[in-house]
C-alpha positions, 0 to 999 in steps of 0.5 A: 722691546721697541718692536713690542711697543710698536705692536701695542700702538698698532693694535690700539690704533686698529681697535680704535679704527674698528670701533669707529667703523662699527659706530659709523655702521650703526649710525648708517643703519639707524638713519636708513631705518628712520628714513624707511619708517618715515617713508612708510608712514607717508605711503600709508597716508597716501594709500587711503581713498582718493575722495571720502565725499562720495556724493559730491557729484549728482548721478547721471540721468 
């Protein structure tokens, strides 16, 4: 009976550890996705025209 109880404890510990690793992986993926969307937003803003005021300088003679 003692070995069965040890087995039950070991199984419960393995299930807890697997759940912790799964949650850690989800958090890691969520952080990466958030960072990726923030980075994409910054790059999309940076991809616009350099200067919107085209007539800022006079044309050369």
